[in-house]
C-alpha positions as CSV (number, residue, x, y, z in Angstrom):
1,X,67.7,63.3,-8.7
2,X,67.1,66.9,-7.4
3,X,65.0,67.3,-10.6
4,X,62.7,64.8,-9.3
5,X,62.2,66.2,-6.0
6,X,61.4,69.5,-7.6
7,X,58.8,67.9,-10.0
8,X,57.4,66.3,-6.5
9,X,57.4,69.8,-4.9
10,X,55.7,71.6,-7.8
11,X,53.1,68.9,-7.9
12,X,52.1,69.2,-4.4
13,X,51.8,72.8,-4.4
14,X,49.8,72.8,-7.6
15,X,47.1,70.7,-6.0
16,X,47.3,73.0,-2.8
17,X,43.8,73.6,-1.3
18,X,43.7,76.8,1.0
19,X,40.6,76.0,2.6
20,X,41.4,72.2,3.5
21,X,45.1,73.8,4.5
22,X,43.3,76.0,7.2
23,X,41.4,73.2,8.5
24,X,44.3,71.0,8.9
25,X,46.1,73.8,10.8
26,X,43.4,73.9,13.2
27,X,43.0,70.0,13.3
28,X,46.7,69.2,13.9
29,X,46.8,71.7,16.5
30,X,49.5,74.3,14.8
31,X,49.1,77.5,17.0
32,X,51.4,78.9,19.4
33,X,52.1,76.6,22.1
34,X,50.3,73.9,20.9
35,X,52.1,70.2,19.6
36,X,52.1,71.2,16.1
37,X,53.3,74.7,16.4
38,X,54.4,76.5,13.1
39,X,53.6,73.3,10.9
40,X,52.5,74.3,7.4
41,X,49.9,72.6,5.1
42,X,49.1,72.8,1.6
43,X,45.6,71.0,1.9
44,X,46.3,67.9,0.1
45,X,43.7,64.7,0.5
46,X,45.2,61.4,1.6
47,X,44.5,60.0,-1.9
48,X,46.7,62.7,-3.4
49,X,49.4,62.1,-1.2
50,X,49.4,58.3,-1.9
51,X,49.3,58.9,-5.5
52,X,52.4,61.1,-5.5
53,X,54.2,58.7,-3.6
54,X,53.6,55.9,-6.1
55,X,54.6,58.1,-8.7
56,X,58.0,59.1,-7.1
57,X,58.2,55.7,-5.1
58,X,61.9,55.5,-6.4
59,X,63.6,58.5,-4.6
60,X,66.6,57.4,-2.9
61,X,67.2,58.5,0.6
62,X,68.9,61.5,0.5
63,X,66.1,62.7,-1.5
64,X,63.7,61.5,1.0
65,X,65.6,63.4,3.4
66,X,65.1,66.7,1.7
67,X,61.5,65.9,1.7
68,X,61.2,65.2,5.4
69,X,63.2,68.6,6.0
70,X,60.4,70.4,4.2
71,X,58.2,72.9,5.9
72,X,55.2,71.7,4.4
73,X,53.4,68.3,6.6
74,X,52.3,67.0,3.0
75,X,55.9,66.8,1.7
76,X,57.0,65.1,4.7
77,X,53.9,62.6,4.7
78,X,54.7,61.7,1.2
79,X,58.2,60.9,2.0
80,X,57.2,58.7,4.6
81,X,54.7,57.0,2.2
82,X,57.6,56.4,-0.1
83,X,60.0,54.9,2.6
84,X,57.5,52.7,3.8
85,X,56.8,51.5,0.5
86,X,60.7,51.0,-0.3
87,X,61.1,49.2,3.1
88,X,58.3,46.5,2.1
89,X,60.1,45.8,-1.1
90,X,63.6,45.8,0.3
91,X,66.3,43.4,1.4
92,X,67.1,42.8,4.9
93,X,70.4,44.8,4.2
94,X,68.5,47.7,2.6
95,X,65.9,47.5,5.3
96,X,68.6,48.2,7.9
97,X,69.7,51.3,6.2
98,X,66.3,52.4,6.1
99,X,65.6,52.0,9.5
100,X,68.6,53.8,10.7
101,X,67.5,56.3,8.3
102,X,64.4,56.7,10.0
103,X,65.8,56.9,13.4
104,X,68.0,59.3,12.3
105,X,65.3,61.6,11.1
106,X,62.8,61.5,13.9
107,X,63.2,65.4,14.2
108,X,61.1,65.7,11.0
109,X,58.3,63.1,11.7
110,X,56.9,65.4,14.0
111,X,53.2,64.9,14.2
112,X,51.0,62.1,15.3
113,X,49.5,61.1,11.7
114,X,53.5,61.0,10.6
115,X,54.2,58.7,13.2
116,X,51.1,56.5,13.0
117,X,52.0,55.8,9.3
118,X,55.3,54.7,9.5
119,X,56.3,53.8,13.0
120,X,55.3,50.2,13.2
121,X,55.7,49.7,9.3
122,X,59.4,50.1,9.6
123,X,60.7,50.4,13.3
124,X,58.5,47.9,14.6
125,X,58.9,45.8,11.4
126,X,62.4,45.8,11.7
127,X,62.7,45.1,15.2
128,X,60.1,42.0,15.3
129,X,62.7,39.5,15.6
130,X,65.4,41.7,17.2
131,X,66.2,43.0,20.7
132,X,63.4,46.0,21.5
133,X,66.0,47.8,23.7
134,X,65.8,51.0,21.3
135,X,62.3,51.5,22.2
136,X,62.6,51.5,25.9
137,X,65.3,54.3,25.2
138,X,62.9,56.2,22.9
139,X,60.0,56.0,25.7
140,X,62.4,58.0,28.0
141,X,63.0,60.6,25.4
142,X,62.2,64.4,26.0
143,X,60.9,64.5,22.2
144,X,56.9,63.6,22.3
145,X,57.2,62.3,18.9
146,X,60.0,59.7,19.8
147,X,58.0,58.4,23.0
148,X,55.0,57.9,20.5
149,X,57.3,56.2,18.1
150,X,58.3,54.0,20.8
151,X,54.6,52.7,21.6
152,X,53.2,52.8,18.0
153,X,55.9,50.7,16.9
154,X,54.7,48.0,18.6
155,X,51.6,47.6,16.7
156,X,53.8,45.2,14.7
157,X,54.4,43.0,17.3
158,X,50.8,43.2,18.5
159,X,49.5,41.9,15.4
160,X,51.8,39.0,15.5
161,X,50.5,38.5,19.3
162,X,53.5,39.4,21.2
163,X,52.5,41.7,23.8
164,X,55.4,42.1,26.4
165,X,57.1,45.3,24.8
166,X,53.9,46.9,24.5
167,X,53.0,46.3,28.0
168,X,56.6,47.1,29.2
169,X,56.4,50.7,27.1
170,X,52.9,51.4,28.6
171,X,54.3,50.9,32.0
172,X,57.1,53.4,31.4
173,X,54.7,55.9,29.8
174,X,52.0,55.4,32.3
175,X,52.3,58.9,33.7
176,X,53.2,60.9,30.9
177,X,51.7,64.1,30.8
178,X,51.0,64.4,27.0
179,X,47.7,63.7,25.7
180,X,48.7,62.2,22.4
181,X,51.1,59.7,24.6
182,X,48.2,58.7,26.7
183,X,45.9,58.3,23.5
184,X,48.8,56.3,21.8
185,X,49.3,53.9,25.0
186,X,45.6,53.5,25.2
187,X,45.1,52.6,21.7
188,X,47.8,50.0,21.9
189,X,46.3,48.5,25.0
190,X,43.1,48.1,23.2
191,X,44.8,46.4,20.3
192,X,46.4,44.0,22.7
193,X,42.9,43.4,24.4
194,X,41.6,42.7,20.8
195,X,43.8,39.5,20.5
196,X,43.7,38.7,24.0
197,X,41.4,40.4,26.6
198,X,42.6,38.4,29.4
199,X,46.1,39.9,29.0
200,X,44.6,43.5,28.8
201,X,42.5,42.9,31.9
202,X,45.5,41.8,33.8
203,X,47.6,44.9,33.1
204,X,44.3,47.3,33.8
205,X,43.9,45.3,37.1
206,X,47.2,46.3,38.2
207,X,47.6,49.8,36.7
208,X,44.2,51.2,36.0
209,X,44.0,53.4,39.1
210,X,47.1,55.2,38.2
211,X,46.4,55.6,34.7
212,X,45.3,59.0,33.5
213,X,41.8,58.7,32.3
214,X,42.1,59.6,28.8
215,X,44.8,56.6,28.4
216,X,42.2,54.3,30.3
217,X,39.2,55.1,28.2
218,X,41.0,54.3,25.0
219,X,42.3,51.1,26.4
220,X,38.8,49.8,27.7
221,X,37.0,51.2,24.7
222,X,35.8,47.4,23.4
223,X,35.2,46.1,27.0
224,X,31.5,45.4,28.2
225,X,29.8,48.8,29.4
226,X,29.6,47.4,33.0
227,X,33.5,46.5,32.9
228,X,34.3,49.9,31.9
229,X,32.2,51.6,34.2
230,X,34.0,49.7,37.0
231,X,37.8,50.4,35.5
232,X,36.8,54.1,35.6
233,X,35.4,54.3,39.0
234,X,38.9,53.0,40.3
């Protein structure tokens, strides 16, 4: 399978677009001291990455780990696209291995788009009918990406109208100083509100005064304007 990984890497490099790569380096904050510091980009489009993932969809976990450790962002993202696809077609035993593989490799799932394309589709889906304690632990992690995984994974639960874990993780992360965590929590609260506005309002009535304004703005985005203004004044 090493040959297939080499083929995939050659294909991604052949599609490299330096102009798009430069834009991505700016967009994903790769400068010194920024959240994506040092990340490298080839400049592939989402469509190109999905097409390559489809072509190499049968790569085994050791090869996916090689891709996840690659310095190029797009190769890590392709590895996650493949893993998500495999997870959706796997037996429960295989899914257990894939879930554990994902958690063992969070070090390389190291930007918000990498988390957002995979956490709920693997971690959330696997834990849907299981205890969610692992997410509570991840919410307390020093690793910002593990904290983002902990809240984004709950999108799967939200989609099935189960909100308690989202609200619990949101409470743990309520004072998180990182902008990407504030946005992630606010986004998940907004998703709760799409399904059950009363549950969202109950959470906001209790916590809005203490919420960072970025988190609150994301959470209330779909509420009527008058209600949004009232919460922002708290």
